[in-house]
C-alpha positions as CSV (number, residue, x, y, z in Angstrom):
1,M,128.6,70.0,104.1
2,D,126.1,72.8,104.7
3,L,124.1,73.3,101.5
4,N,123.8,77.0,102.3
5,L,127.6,77.4,101.8
6,L,127.3,76.1,98.3
7,T,124.3,78.2,97.5
8,T,126.2,81.3,98.7
9,F,129.2,80.3,96.7
10,L,127.2,80.0,93.5
11,A,125.6,83.4,94.0
12,V,129.0,85.0,94.3
13,Y,130.4,83.0,91.4
14,K,127.4,84.0,89.2
15,H,127.7,87.7,89.9
16,I,131.5,87.9,90.7
17,S,130.4,90.2,93.4
18,I,129.9,89.7,97.1
19,T,127.7,92.8,97.3
20,I,125.2,91.7,94.6
21,A,125.2,88.1,96.0
22,A,124.3,89.5,99.4
23,E,121.4,91.5,97.9
24,E,120.2,88.4,96.0
25,L,120.4,86.2,99.1
26,D,119.0,89.0,101.3
27,V,121.9,88.6,103.8
28,S,124.7,90.9,104.9
29,Q,128.0,91.1,103.0
30,P,130.0,90.0,106.1
31,A,127.7,86.9,106.2
32,V,128.6,86.1,102.6
33,S,132.3,86.6,103.2
34,A,132.1,84.3,106.3
35,A,130.4,81.6,104.3
36,L,133.1,81.7,101.6
37,K,135.8,81.4,104.2
38,R,134.1,78.4,105.8
39,L,133.8,76.7,102.4
40,E,137.4,77.4,101.6
41,S,138.4,75.8,104.9
42,V,136.4,72.7,104.0
43,I,137.9,72.2,100.5
44,G,141.3,73.5,101.5
45,K,141.7,75.9,98.5
46,P,141.0,79.6,97.9
47,L,138.0,80.3,95.7
48,F,138.3,84.0,94.9
49,V,141.2,86.4,94.7
50,R,141.2,90.2,94.7
51,E,141.5,91.8,91.3
52,G,141.5,95.5,91.2
53,R,138.4,96.7,93.1
54,G,136.6,93.4,92.6
55,I,137.2,89.6,92.8
56,S,138.0,86.9,90.4
57,P,137.3,83.1,90.7
58,T,140.2,80.7,91.0
59,G,140.6,77.5,89.1
60,A,139.2,75.7,92.1
61,A,136.1,77.9,92.1
62,V,135.5,77.2,88.4
63,A,135.9,73.5,88.9
64,L,133.6,73.5,91.9
65,A,130.9,75.6,90.1
66,N,130.9,73.2,87.2
67,K,130.4,70.2,89.5
68,I,127.6,71.6,91.7
69,E,125.6,74.1,89.7
70,S,123.2,71.5,88.1
71,P,122.7,69.4,91.3
72,I,122.1,72.6,93.4
73,T,119.6,73.9,90.8
74,V,117.7,70.6,91.0
75,L,117.7,70.6,94.8
76,E,116.4,74.2,94.9
77,T,113.7,73.4,92.4
78,I,112.5,70.5,94.5
79,G,112.5,72.6,97.6
80,Q,110.6,75.4,95.9
81,Q,107.9,73.5,94.1
82,Q,104.7,75.4,94.5
83,E,101.0,74.7,93.8
84,Y,100.3,78.5,93.6
85,L,102.0,81.8,93.5
86,N,101.5,84.3,96.3
87,V,100.7,87.7,94.7
88,Y,100.1,91.1,96.2
89,C,97.8,92.8,93.6
90,S,96.7,96.4,93.5
91,E,92.9,96.8,93.6
92,V,93.3,98.7,90.3
93,V,93.4,95.4,88.4
94,L,92.3,92.9,91.0
95,H,89.1,92.3,89.1
96,L,91.0,91.4,85.9
97,V,93.2,88.6,87.5
98,C,91.0,86.9,90.0
99,H,90.3,84.0,87.6
100,V,94.0,83.2,86.9
101,E,94.7,79.7,88.1
102,N,97.3,78.7,90.7
103,I,97.7,82.1,92.2
104,K,96.7,83.3,95.7
105,L,95.8,87.0,95.7
106,S,96.0,89.5,98.5
107,E,95.5,93.2,98.3
108,T,98.7,95.2,98.3
109,P,99.6,96.6,101.8
110,L,99.2,100.4,102.1
111,E,102.8,100.9,103.2
112,E,105.7,100.4,100.8
113,K,108.1,99.1,103.5
114,A,105.7,96.2,104.3
115,I,105.6,95.3,100.6
116,F,109.4,95.2,100.2
117,D,109.9,93.3,103.5
118,D,107.4,90.6,102.4
119,L,109.2,90.3,99.0
120,F,112.6,89.8,100.7
121,T,111.3,87.3,103.3
122,Q,109.5,85.4,100.5
123,K,106.1,85.9,102.2
124,V,105.0,87.0,98.7
125,D,106.3,85.9,95.3
126,L,105.1,88.8,93.1
127,V,103.7,92.3,93.5
128,I,101.5,94.2,91.0
129,D,101.4,97.8,92.1
130,V,101.7,101.4,91.0
131,M,105.1,101.8,92.7
132,S,108.5,101.1,91.3
133,S,111.8,100.3,93.0
134,K,115.5,100.7,92.3
135,Q,116.7,97.9,94.5
136,H,119.1,95.8,92.5
137,S,117.9,92.5,94.0
138,L,114.4,93.2,92.6
139,I,113.2,93.1,89.0
140,V,110.7,95.8,88.1
141,E,108.7,95.5,84.9
142,E,106.4,98.3,83.8
143,F,103.7,96.5,81.8
144,H,100.4,98.4,81.8
145,Q,98.9,101.9,82.0
146,E,95.4,103.1,83.0
147,E,93.7,106.4,82.5
148,P,92.7,108.1,85.8
149,T,89.1,109.2,86.0
150,C,86.9,110.9,88.5
151,L,83.3,110.0,89.2
152,T,80.1,111.5,90.7
153,R,76.7,110.0,91.2
154,L,74.3,110.4,88.2
155,D,71.9,112.6,90.1
156,H,74.6,114.9,91.5
157,P,72.9,118.3,92.2
158,R,75.8,120.5,90.7
159,I,77.9,118.3,88.3
160,Q,76.4,117.0,85.1
161,S,78.1,115.4,82.1
162,Q,81.3,117.4,82.4
163,I,83.3,118.6,85.4
164,T,85.1,122.0,85.3
165,L,88.3,122.8,87.2
166,E,86.3,125.2,89.5
167,E,83.7,122.5,90.2
168,Y,86.4,119.9,90.9
169,F,88.1,122.0,93.6
170,A,84.8,123.4,95.0
171,E,83.4,120.0,95.8
172,E,84.5,117.6,98.6
173,H,86.3,114.4,97.8
174,I,86.9,110.8,98.8
175,A,90.6,109.9,98.7
176,V,92.4,106.5,98.7
177,K,94.6,106.4,101.8
178,I,97.7,105.1,100.0
179,T,101.2,106.6,99.7
180,R,103.8,105.7,97.1
181,N,107.1,107.5,96.6
182,N,106.3,109.7,99.6
183,T,103.4,111.4,97.9
184,N,99.7,110.7,97.5
185,T,98.2,109.5,94.2
186,I,96.8,112.8,92.7
187,N,99.9,114.8,93.5
188,N,102.0,112.0,92.0
189,L,100.0,111.9,88.8
190,S,99.1,115.5,88.0
191,E,101.3,117.1,85.3
192,K,101.6,120.3,87.3
193,P,101.3,121.1,91.0
194,V,97.6,121.3,92.0
195,E,95.9,123.0,94.9
196,P,94.8,120.7,97.8
197,R,91.5,119.0,97.4
198,K,88.8,119.2,100.1
199,V,89.1,115.6,101.3
200,K,86.1,114.6,103.3
201,I,86.8,110.8,103.6
202,E,89.9,108.7,103.3
203,T,89.6,105.0,102.6
204,G,92.0,102.2,101.8
205,S,89.7,100.7,99.1
206,L,88.8,101.9,95.6
207,S,85.5,100.0,95.7
208,S,84.6,101.5,99.1
209,M,85.3,104.9,97.7
210,L,83.0,104.3,94.7
211,I,80.2,103.0,96.9
212,L,80.5,106.1,99.2
213,S,80.5,108.4,96.2
214,S,77.3,106.8,94.9
215,E,75.5,107.6,98.2
216,S,76.8,111.2,98.5
217,D,77.9,114.3,96.6
218,Y,81.6,113.6,97.1
219,I,83.9,113.1,94.1
220,A,85.7,109.8,93.7
221,S,88.8,108.9,91.7
222,S,89.5,105.6,89.9
223,P,91.5,104.1,87.0
224,R,89.2,103.6,84.0
225,S,88.9,99.8,84.0
226,I,87.5,99.5,87.5
227,A,85.4,102.7,87.0
228,E,83.8,101.2,83.9
229,K,83.1,97.9,85.7
230,L,81.5,99.5,88.8
231,A,80.0,102.8,87.6
232,P,76.9,101.2,85.9
233,K,76.2,99.1,89.0
234,L,76.5,102.1,91.3
235,N,74.8,104.7,89.1
236,L,78.0,106.7,88.8
237,R,79.0,109.0,86.0
238,I,82.6,108.8,84.8
239,H,84.4,112.2,84.1
240,K,87.7,113.1,82.5
241,Y,90.0,115.1,84.9
242,P,89.7,118.8,84.3
243,F,93.5,119.2,84.4
244,A,96.4,117.4,82.8
245,I,97.1,114.1,84.5
246,K,99.5,111.3,83.8
247,P,98.4,107.7,83.3
248,V,98.5,105.2,86.2
249,K,101.5,102.9,85.6
250,L,101.4,99.4,86.8
251,Y,104.5,97.4,87.6
252,M,105.4,93.7,88.3
253,I,108.0,93.5,91.0
254,Y,109.7,90.2,92.1
255,H,113.0,89.0,93.5
256,R,115.8,88.2,91.0
257,R,115.8,84.6,92.4
258,Y,112.6,84.0,90.4
259,A,113.7,85.5,87.1
260,N,114.1,82.1,85.4
261,D,111.9,80.0,87.5
262,P,109.5,78.2,85.1
263,F,106.4,78.2,87.2
264,H,107.0,81.9,88.2
265,K,107.5,82.9,84.5
266,T,104.3,81.1,83.4
267,K,102.2,82.8,86.1
268,R,103.8,86.2,85.3
269,E,102.8,85.8,81.7
270,A,99.2,84.7,82.6
271,L,98.8,87.7,84.8
272,R,100.2,90.0,82.2
273,V,97.8,88.7,79.5
274,A,94.8,88.9,81.9
275,I,95.5,92.6,82.5
276,T,96.6,93.8,79.1
277,H,94.4,91.6,76.9
278,P,91.4,90.5,79.1
279,S,89.6,88.9,76.1
280,H,92.6,86.6,75.5
281,S,93.3,85.8,79.1
282,L,94.7,82.4,80.0
283,G,94.9,80.5,83.3
């Protein structure tokens, strides 16, 4: 018997929903329905019956689930044994998690679609990013916030210890070329609509932006943790924004298939501790 048929059956049985099972398995609803029909033809009994707008398991389905659930879980665990977790991590906190053991880190792609595609195809196991998602097959956990800051070089000719609203919009800026929720970072974080900045340079990297700012009069932007780490090395001054701005929220995003996976859970906790309590970080 095809193991995939049993895996599909268990997903439908668990959720009592072909739609949710299809999302979890990342296949179409017709594919799930076809797999159930094939399995029913093999065992010679119906597994689900219509009940109102949904479905209900038959006695044969309950008996089958009780027989195969534990063995299937064991087989899936054997097939999914990993020595490390593949993680897309925002540069915002990359410096805080690079020491965590048994993870392979890559910077998060600039495009949202690429991130979600890689989650669904299991190219990546976990994403740490400033974006969220409402897709039912994904679990999204908000777990950390960072204060946004702006930075200028210490010997900036016009900006000293504080930056005014007029100075902020009069100067030229370096921007991170990243789009989340169909908007750029500053527009997404500002409490009220703000006038467009004079963006001189766009870069895909926070560290590149800070290096460029240290060698020019351009204003950079950065979450506080990475700003405090790099500003002393680059002779940059950290400023509070001259207008109301929301904190940068960080999320862990992963597929529901990993919700109770022991290795995945252990690494999620290690990453969470490394970011939220760096002095208590564990591997």
